[in-house]
TORKOL-4160 file (C-alpha; in steps of 0.2 Angstrom, whole numbers, padded with zeros to 4 digits, m for minus):
328
<pt num="1" X="0001" Y="m0057" Z="0078"/>
<pt num="2" X="0017" Y="m0066" Z="0080"/>
<pt num="3" X="0025" Y="m0070" Z="0098"/>
<pt num="4" X="0009" Y="m0072" Z="0106"/>
<pt num="5" X="0003" Y="m0089" Z="0109"/>
<pt num="6" X="m0011" Y="m0099" Z="0119"/>
<pt num="7" X="0002" Y="m0106" Z="0131"/>
<pt num="8" X="0007" Y="m0090" Z="0136"/>
<pt num="9" X="m0010" Y="m0084" Z="0138"/>
<pt num="10" X="m0012" Y="m0098" Z="0151"/>
<pt num="11" X="0005" Y="m0095" Z="0159"/>
<pt num="12" X="0000" Y="m0084" Z="0174"/>
<pt num="13" X="m0015" Y="m0079" Z="0183"/>
<pt num="14" X="m0016" Y="m0061" Z="0178"/>
<pt num="15" X="m0035" Y="m0060" Z="0172"/>
<pt num="16" X="m0047" Y="m0050" Z="0161"/>
<pt num="17" X="m0064" Y="m0049" Z="0161"/>
<pt num="18" X="m0073" Y="m0063" Z="0149"/>
<pt num="19" X="m0076" Y="m0057" Z="0133"/>
<pt num="20" X="m0096" Y="m0055" Z="0129"/>
<pt num="21" X="m0104" Y="m0056" Z="0113"/>
<pt num="22" X="m0109" Y="m0037" Z="0114"/>
<pt num="23" X="m0103" Y="m0026" Z="0100"/>
<pt num="24" X="m0088" Y="m0014" Z="0104"/>
<pt num="25" X="m0098" Y="m0001" Z="0095"/>
<pt num="26" X="m0109" Y="m0001" Z="0109"/>
<pt num="27" X="m0099" Y="0008" Z="0121"/>
<pt num="28" X="m0094" Y="0027" Z="0118"/>
<pt num="29" X="m0085" Y="0039" Z="0131"/>
<pt num="30" X="m0097" Y="0053" Z="0139"/>
<pt num="31" X="m0082" Y="0064" Z="0143"/>
<pt num="32" X="m0065" Y="0068" Z="0140"/>
<pt num="33" X="m0053" Y="0054" Z="0138"/>
<pt num="34" X="m0036" Y="0055" Z="0147"/>
<pt num="35" X="m0022" Y="0044" Z="0140"/>
<pt num="36" X="m0009" Y="0045" Z="0155"/>
<pt num="37" X="0009" Y="0041" Z="0148"/>
<pt num="38" X="0021" Y="0037" Z="0162"/>
<pt num="39" X="0037" Y="0044" Z="0150"/>
<pt num="40" X="0043" Y="0059" Z="0145"/>
<pt num="41" X="0036" Y="0067" Z="0129"/>
<pt num="42" X="0045" Y="0062" Z="0114"/>
<pt num="43" X="0049" Y="0045" Z="0117"/>
<pt num="44" X="0039" Y="0028" Z="0107"/>
<pt num="45" X="0028" Y="0027" Z="0124"/>
<pt num="46" X="0023" Y="0046" Z="0120"/>
<pt num="47" X="0023" Y="0044" Z="0103"/>
<pt num="48" X="0011" Y="0029" Z="0102"/>
<pt num="49" X="m0001" Y="0036" Z="0115"/>
<pt num="50" X="m0003" Y="0052" Z="0104"/>
<pt num="51" X="m0006" Y="0042" Z="0087"/>
<pt num="52" X="m0020" Y="0034" Z="0097"/>
<pt num="53" X="m0026" Y="0050" Z="0106"/>
<pt num="54" X="m0028" Y="0057" Z="0089"/>
<pt num="55" X="m0037" Y="0043" Z="0081"/>
<pt num="56" X="m0048" Y="0041" Z="0097"/>
<pt num="57" X="m0054" Y="0059" Z="0095"/>
<pt num="58" X="m0061" Y="0056" Z="0079"/>
<pt num="59" X="m0068" Y="0039" Z="0081"/>
<pt num="60" X="m0076" Y="0042" Z="0098"/>
<pt num="61" X="m0081" Y="0060" Z="0096"/>
<pt num="62" X="m0075" Y="0064" Z="0113"/>
<pt num="63" X="m0057" Y="0073" Z="0115"/>
<pt num="64" X="m0044" Y="0061" Z="0121"/>
<pt num="65" X="m0030" Y="0070" Z="0129"/>
<pt num="66" X="m0011" Y="0064" Z="0132"/>
<pt num="67" X="m0005" Y="0068" Z="0149"/>
<pt num="68" X="0014" Y="0065" Z="0152"/>
<pt num="69" X="0017" Y="0059" Z="0169"/>
<pt num="70" X="0036" Y="0053" Z="0168"/>
<pt num="71" X="0048" Y="0049" Z="0183"/>
<pt num="72" X="0054" Y="0035" Z="0193"/>
<pt num="73" X="0053" Y="0024" Z="0180"/>
<pt num="74" X="0036" Y="0024" Z="0175"/>
<pt num="75" X="0029" Y="0022" Z="0193"/>
<pt num="76" X="0023" Y="0040" Z="0196"/>
<pt num="77" X="0012" Y="0040" Z="0180"/>
<pt num="78" X="0005" Y="0023" Z="0185"/>
<pt num="79" X="0000" Y="0028" Z="0201"/>
<pt num="80" X="m0008" Y="0043" Z="0193"/>
<pt num="81" X="m0019" Y="0032" Z="0182"/>
<pt num="82" X="m0024" Y="0021" Z="0196"/>
<pt num="83" X="m0031" Y="0036" Z="0206"/>
<pt num="84" X="m0044" Y="0039" Z="0191"/>
<pt num="85" X="m0060" Y="0030" Z="0190"/>
<pt num="86" X="m0063" Y="0013" Z="0182"/>
<pt num="87" X="m0075" Y="0020" Z="0170"/>
<pt num="88" X="m0066" Y="0018" Z="0153"/>
<pt num="89" X="m0062" Y="0037" Z="0153"/>
<pt num="90" X="m0044" Y="0033" Z="0158"/>
<pt num="91" X="m0032" Y="0024" Z="0148"/>
<pt num="92" X="m0014" Y="0019" Z="0152"/>
<pt num="93" X="0000" Y="0018" Z="0140"/>
<pt num="94" X="0010" Y="0006" Z="0147"/>
<pt num="95" X="0026" Y="m0003" Z="0144"/>
<pt num="96" X="0039" Y="m0016" Z="0147"/>
<pt num="97" X="0045" Y="m0006" Z="0161"/>
<pt num="98" X="0033" Y="m0003" Z="0175"/>
<pt num="99" X="0020" Y="m0017" Z="0169"/>
<pt num="100" X="0035" Y="m0031" Z="0166"/>
<pt num="101" X="0050" Y="m0029" Z="0174"/>
<pt num="102" X="0046" Y="m0017" Z="0190"/>
<pt num="103" X="0036" Y="m0033" Z="0198"/>
<pt num="104" X="0051" Y="m0042" Z="0202"/>
<pt num="105" X="0064" Y="m0027" Z="0202"/>
<pt num="106" X="0056" Y="m0017" Z="0216"/>
<pt num="107" X="0053" Y="m0024" Z="0233"/>
<pt num="108" X="0040" Y="m0012" Z="0238"/>
<pt num="109" X="0032" Y="m0009" Z="0220"/>
<pt num="110" X="0014" Y="0000" Z="0224"/>
<pt num="111" X="0005" Y="m0011" Z="0213"/>
<pt num="112" X="0002" Y="m0028" Z="0207"/>
<pt num="113" X="m0003" Y="m0036" Z="0190"/>
<pt num="114" X="m0021" Y="m0038" Z="0196"/>
<pt num="115" X="m0025" Y="m0019" Z="0197"/>
<pt num="116" X="m0023" Y="m0019" Z="0179"/>
<pt num="117" X="m0032" Y="m0024" Z="0163"/>
<pt num="118" X="m0022" Y="m0027" Z="0146"/>
<pt num="119" X="m0031" Y="m0020" Z="0134"/>
<pt num="120" X="m0019" Y="m0021" Z="0117"/>
<pt num="121" X="m0003" Y="m0020" Z="0113"/>
<pt num="122" X="0004" Y="m0006" Z="0102"/>
<pt num="123" X="0022" Y="m0009" Z="0096"/>
<pt num="124" X="0036" Y="m0020" Z="0100"/>
<pt num="125" X="0055" Y="m0018" Z="0094"/>
<pt num="126" X="0071" Y="m0026" Z="0098"/>
<pt num="127" X="0086" Y="m0019" Z="0107"/>
<pt num="128" X="0102" Y="m0021" Z="0097"/>
<pt num="129" X="0119" Y="m0026" Z="0101"/>
<pt num="130" X="0130" Y="m0013" Z="0097"/>
<pt num="131" X="0152" Y="m0010" Z="0100"/>
<pt num="132" X="0162" Y="0003" Z="0099"/>
<pt num="133" X="0174" Y="0001" Z="0082"/>
<pt num="134" X="0189" Y="m0002" Z="0093"/>
<pt num="135" X="0182" Y="m0018" Z="0100"/>
<pt num="136" X="0191" Y="m0033" Z="0091"/>
<pt num="137" X="0175" Y="m0043" Z="0087"/>
<pt num="138" X="0163" Y="m0042" Z="0071"/>
<pt num="139" X="0151" Y="m0055" Z="0077"/>
<pt num="140" X="0143" Y="m0062" Z="0093"/>
<pt num="141" X="0155" Y="m0077" Z="0095"/>
<pt num="142" X="0170" Y="m0065" Z="0094"/>
<pt num="143" X="0164" Y="m0053" Z="0108"/>
<pt num="144" X="0159" Y="m0066" Z="0118"/>
<pt num="145" X="0178" Y="m0074" Z="0116"/>
<pt num="146" X="0184" Y="m0056" Z="0119"/>
<pt num="147" X="0175" Y="m0055" Z="0135"/>
<pt num="148" X="0180" Y="m0071" Z="0142"/>
<pt num="149" X="0197" Y="m0067" Z="0139"/>
<pt num="150" X="0196" Y="m0051" Z="0147"/>
<pt num="151" X="0185" Y="m0053" Z="0162"/>
<pt num="152" X="0179" Y="m0038" Z="0169"/>
<pt num="153" X="0189" Y="m0027" Z="0160"/>
<pt num="154" X="0176" Y="m0020" Z="0148"/>
<pt num="155" X="0161" Y="m0008" Z="0151"/>
<pt num="156" X="0144" Y="m0009" Z="0145"/>
<pt num="157" X="0132" Y="0007" Z="0147"/>
<pt num="158" X="0114" Y="0007" Z="0148"/>
<pt num="159" X="0098" Y="0019" Z="0151"/>
<pt num="160" X="0097" Y="0015" Z="0169"/>
<pt num="161" X="0098" Y="0001" Z="0182"/>
<pt num="162" X="0083" Y="m0010" Z="0179"/>
<pt num="163" X="0079" Y="m0004" Z="0161"/>
<pt num="164" X="0077" Y="m0014" Z="0146"/>
<pt num="165" X="0096" Y="m0011" Z="0140"/>
<pt num="166" X="0102" Y="m0015" Z="0156"/>
<pt num="167" X="0092" Y="m0033" Z="0159"/>
<pt num="168" X="0094" Y="m0036" Z="0141"/>
<pt num="169" X="0114" Y="m0036" Z="0144"/>
<pt num="170" X="0110" Y="m0047" Z="0161"/>
<pt num="171" X="0103" Y="m0060" Z="0153"/>
<pt num="172" X="0116" Y="m0061" Z="0138"/>
<pt num="173" X="0130" Y="m0061" Z="0152"/>
<pt num="174" X="0121" Y="m0076" Z="0161"/>
<pt num="175" X="0118" Y="m0085" Z="0145"/>
<pt num="176" X="0136" Y="m0084" Z="0140"/>
<pt num="177" X="0146" Y="m0084" Z="0155"/>
<pt num="178" X="0154" Y="m0068" Z="0152"/>
<pt num="179" X="0156" Y="m0053" Z="0165"/>
<pt num="180" X="0156" Y="m0033" Z="0161"/>
<pt num="181" X="0156" Y="m0018" Z="0169"/>
<pt num="182" X="0140" Y="m0009" Z="0169"/>
<pt num="183" X="0139" Y="0008" Z="0168"/>
<pt num="184" X="0122" Y="0015" Z="0171"/>
<pt num="185" X="0116" Y="0034" Z="0164"/>
<pt num="186" X="0101" Y="0044" Z="0165"/>
<pt num="187" X="0093" Y="0037" Z="0147"/>
<pt num="188" X="0100" Y="0029" Z="0132"/>
<pt num="189" X="0104" Y="0045" Z="0124"/>
<pt num="190" X="0120" Y="0049" Z="0136"/>
<pt num="191" X="0125" Y="0032" Z="0136"/>
<pt num="192" X="0126" Y="0031" Z="0116"/>
<pt num="193" X="0136" Y="0047" Z="0116"/>
<pt num="194" X="0150" Y="0039" Z="0129"/>
<pt num="195" X="0149" Y="0021" Z="0116"/>
<pt num="196" X="0153" Y="0032" Z="0101"/>
<pt num="197" X="0166" Y="0040" Z="0113"/>
<pt num="198" X="0175" Y="0026" Z="0116"/>
<pt num="199" X="0172" Y="0027" Z="0135"/>
<pt num="200" X="0161" Y="0011" Z="0137"/>
<pt num="201" X="0164" Y="m0003" Z="0125"/>
<pt num="202" X="0147" Y="m0009" Z="0121"/>
<pt num="203" X="0127" Y="m0008" Z="0126"/>
<pt num="204" X="0112" Y="m0016" Z="0121"/>
<pt num="205" X="0103" Y="0000" Z="0114"/>
<pt num="206" X="0085" Y="0002" Z="0107"/>
<pt num="207" X="0085" Y="m0001" Z="0089"/>
<pt num="208" X="0073" Y="0017" Z="0087"/>
<pt num="209" X="0086" Y="0026" Z="0095"/>
<pt num="210" X="0103" Y="0018" Z="0091"/>
<pt num="211" X="0099" Y="0014" Z="0070"/>
<pt num="212" X="0106" Y="0032" Z="0065"/>
<pt num="213" X="0123" Y="0029" Z="0074"/>
<pt num="214" X="0124" Y="0012" Z="0067"/>
<pt num="215" X="0119" Y="0017" Z="0050"/>
<pt num="216" X="0132" Y="0031" Z="0051"/>
<pt num="217" X="0147" Y="0018" Z="0055"/>
<pt num="218" X="0150" Y="0026" Z="0073"/>
<pt num="219" X="0144" Y="0008" Z="0080"/>
<pt num="220" X="0145" Y="m0008" Z="0075"/>
<pt num="221" X="0129" Y="m0018" Z="0076"/>
<pt num="222" X="0130" Y="m0038" Z="0079"/>
<pt num="223" X="0113" Y="m0044" Z="0085"/>
<pt num="224" X="0096" Y="m0039" Z="0088"/>
<pt num="225" X="0088" Y="m0044" Z="0102"/>
<pt num="226" X="0071" Y="m0051" Z="0093"/>
<pt num="227" X="0068" Y="m0069" Z="0088"/>
<pt num="228" X="0069" Y="m0062" Z="0070"/>
<pt num="229" X="0079" Y="m0051" Z="0060"/>
<pt num="230" X="0074" Y="m0034" Z="0058"/>
<pt num="231" X="0070" Y="m0027" Z="0040"/>
<pt num="232" X="0078" Y="m0012" Z="0046"/>
<pt num="233" X="0095" Y="m0021" Z="0048"/>
<pt num="234" X="0091" Y="m0036" Z="0037"/>
<pt num="235" X="0111" Y="m0040" Z="0037"/>
<pt num="236" X="0113" Y="m0041" Z="0057"/>
<pt num="237" X="0107" Y="m0058" Z="0064"/>
<pt num="238" X="0096" Y="m0061" Z="0078"/>
<pt num="239" X="0106" Y="m0065" Z="0093"/>
<pt num="240" X="0098" Y="m0082" Z="0094"/>
<pt num="241" X="0106" Y="m0086" Z="0078"/>
<pt num="242" X="0123" Y="m0084" Z="0083"/>
<pt num="243" X="0126" Y="m0097" Z="0097"/>
<pt num="244" X="0117" Y="m0113" Z="0104"/>
<pt num="245" X="0118" Y="m0108" Z="0121"/>
<pt num="246" X="0107" Y="m0091" Z="0115"/>
<pt num="247" X="0094" Y="m0101" Z="0104"/>
<pt num="248" X="0078" Y="m0095" Z="0118"/>
<pt num="249" X="0084" Y="m0079" Z="0118"/>
<pt num="250" X="0071" Y="m0066" Z="0113"/>
<pt num="251" X="0068" Y="m0047" Z="0121"/>
<pt num="252" X="0058" Y="m0033" Z="0114"/>
<pt num="253" X="0055" Y="m0016" Z="0120"/>
<pt num="254" X="0036" Y="m0016" Z="0121"/>
<pt num="255" X="0020" Y="m0004" Z="0122"/>
<pt num="256" X="0002" Y="m0007" Z="0125"/>
<pt num="257" X="m0014" Y="0001" Z="0133"/>
<pt num="258" X="m0022" Y="m0005" Z="0150"/>
<pt num="259" X="m0036" Y="m0001" Z="0160"/>
<pt num="260" X="m0039" Y="m0002" Z="0177"/>
<pt num="261" X="m0047" Y="m0017" Z="0185"/>
<pt num="262" X="m0065" Y="m0016" Z="0186"/>
<pt num="263" X="m0067" Y="m0006" Z="0170"/>
<pt num="264" X="m0083" Y="m0012" Z="0160"/>
<pt num="265" X="m0080" Y="m0026" Z="0148"/>
<pt num="266" X="m0089" Y="m0015" Z="0133"/>
<pt num="267" X="m0076" Y="m0002" Z="0136"/>
<pt num="268" X="m0062" Y="m0014" Z="0134"/>
<pt num="269" X="m0069" Y="m0021" Z="0118"/>
<pt num="270" X="m0071" Y="m0005" Z="0112"/>
<pt num="271" X="m0054" Y="0001" Z="0113"/>
<pt num="272" X="m0047" Y="m0014" Z="0108"/>
<pt num="273" X="m0056" Y="m0013" Z="0091"/>
<pt num="274" X="m0051" Y="0005" Z="0090"/>
<pt num="275" X="m0033" Y="0000" Z="0093"/>
<pt num="276" X="m0036" Y="m0013" Z="0078"/>
<pt num="277" X="m0043" Y="m0001" Z="0067"/>
<pt num="278" X="m0029" Y="0012" Z="0071"/>
<pt num="279" X="m0015" Y="m0003" Z="0069"/>
<pt num="280" X="m0021" Y="m0006" Z="0051"/>
<pt num="281" X="m0020" Y="0011" Z="0044"/>
<pt num="282" X="m0005" Y="0017" Z="0032"/>
<pt num="283" X="0001" Y="0030" Z="0044"/>
<pt num="284" X="0003" Y="0021" Z="0058"/>
<pt num="285" X="0010" Y="0008" Z="0049"/>
<pt num="286" X="0023" Y="0020" Z="0041"/>
<pt num="287" X="0028" Y="0027" Z="0059"/>
<pt num="288" X="0029" Y="0008" Z="0066"/>
<pt num="289" X="0042" Y="0004" Z="0052"/>
<pt num="290" X="0051" Y="0020" Z="0054"/>
<pt num="291" X="0057" Y="0015" Z="0071"/>
<pt num="292" X="0062" Y="m0001" Z="0066"/>
<pt num="293" X="0046" Y="m0010" Z="0077"/>
<pt num="294" X="0030" Y="m0020" Z="0072"/>
<pt num="295" X="0013" Y="m0022" Z="0077"/>
<pt num="296" X="0008" Y="m0031" Z="0094"/>
<pt num="297" X="m0011" Y="m0028" Z="0093"/>
<pt num="298" X="m0021" Y="m0044" Z="0098"/>
<pt num="299" X="m0035" Y="m0048" Z="0107"/>
<pt num="300" X="m0036" Y="m0043" Z="0126"/>
<pt num="301" X="m0032" Y="m0062" Z="0130"/>
<pt num="302" X="m0018" Y="m0062" Z="0118"/>
<pt num="303" X="m0011" Y="m0046" Z="0128"/>
<pt num="304" X="m0013" Y="m0054" Z="0144"/>
<pt num="305" X="m0004" Y="m0070" Z="0139"/>
<pt num="306" X="0009" Y="m0059" Z="0132"/>
<pt num="307" X="0012" Y="m0047" Z="0146"/>
<pt num="308" X="0011" Y="m0064" Z="0159"/>
<pt num="309" X="0025" Y="m0070" Z="0150"/>
<pt num="310" X="0036" Y="m0056" Z="0149"/>
<pt num="311" X="0032" Y="m0053" Z="0168"/>
<pt num="312" X="0038" Y="m0072" Z="0172"/>
<pt num="313" X="0054" Y="m0070" Z="0160"/>
<pt num="314" X="0060" Y="m0054" Z="0170"/>
<pt num="315" X="0056" Y="m0062" Z="0187"/>
<pt num="316" X="0069" Y="m0075" Z="0181"/>
<pt num="317" X="0083" Y="m0065" Z="0174"/>
<pt num="318" X="0081" Y="m0052" Z="0189"/>
<pt num="319" X="0081" Y="m0067" Z="0203"/>
<pt num="320" X="0096" Y="m0075" Z="0196"/>
<pt num="321" X="0107" Y="m0059" Z="0196"/>
<pt num="322" X="0101" Y="m0056" Z="0214"/>
<pt num="323" X="0095" Y="m0039" Z="0209"/>
<pt num="324" X="0083" Y="m0030" Z="0220"/>
<pt num="325" X="0079" Y="m0010" Z="0223"/>
<pt num="326" X="0067" Y="0001" Z="0234"/>
<pt num="327" X="0055" Y="0012" Z="0227"/>
<pt num="328" X="0062" Y="0029" Z="0236"/>
């Protein structure tokens, strides 16, 4: 898998149980499996949870049921998951928000990384920098110049304070020395509507939700946030290609599966193996390509390293911005 390195795997102390030589096939659930999705139905987190649920029901011979527990940026669902036994029968369908950004964003976050075992990534996909057609910028350098010529006059939208789209914009502003007015919305959909209407001038939208607006010519795409170009928009550069100060920029909205700390190693191995099998199916590959994403499957060690690197990256961005919130 790409984007996960040995250096990243050793970056932070978040740990996983030692992997033994026991075969993953040696562990099977003995009752219904609950997949807790801390997001509403219909989004990517829900899609990934349901694809896994269908697969596990067939592979394990026990029903694997998805339960949507959205609210509070993923905190409500994650807390529900942590109340369940660490016996392999409860899986968390986690993502960049509660399992990456939240640890640094909130002063009184109700959990720590050590409470989870990262089992494997599901998918990752970029955000895309889009502007209203009225903005006089056909590339990133022109947008940066326009922002510098009009400091604090252009507005950018996001799906909410502390969400991936918001913090991608914050990091972009930090690296380019630009300033925009942040307008948070209750989700990416409402923000995109206001961008198309011209009430905000730009935003970093998730590619999976913004691609139809781009294809329809209602907004102009200037760059994707991933390290490489995306096959769905091959003519749109990666942001790091565009300006020297952006050479290290990389953001992916990601999703993956977690067990509660203390879950038996055999269960971790078994779930990881089933996620590998699922990731290699034609149906999974087609669904992932459809939303402009790529597989994030890897070993538990690799996924742990990836999660660690994400926690560290967003800690730096949030601390530089001085952004702190309270869990209400």
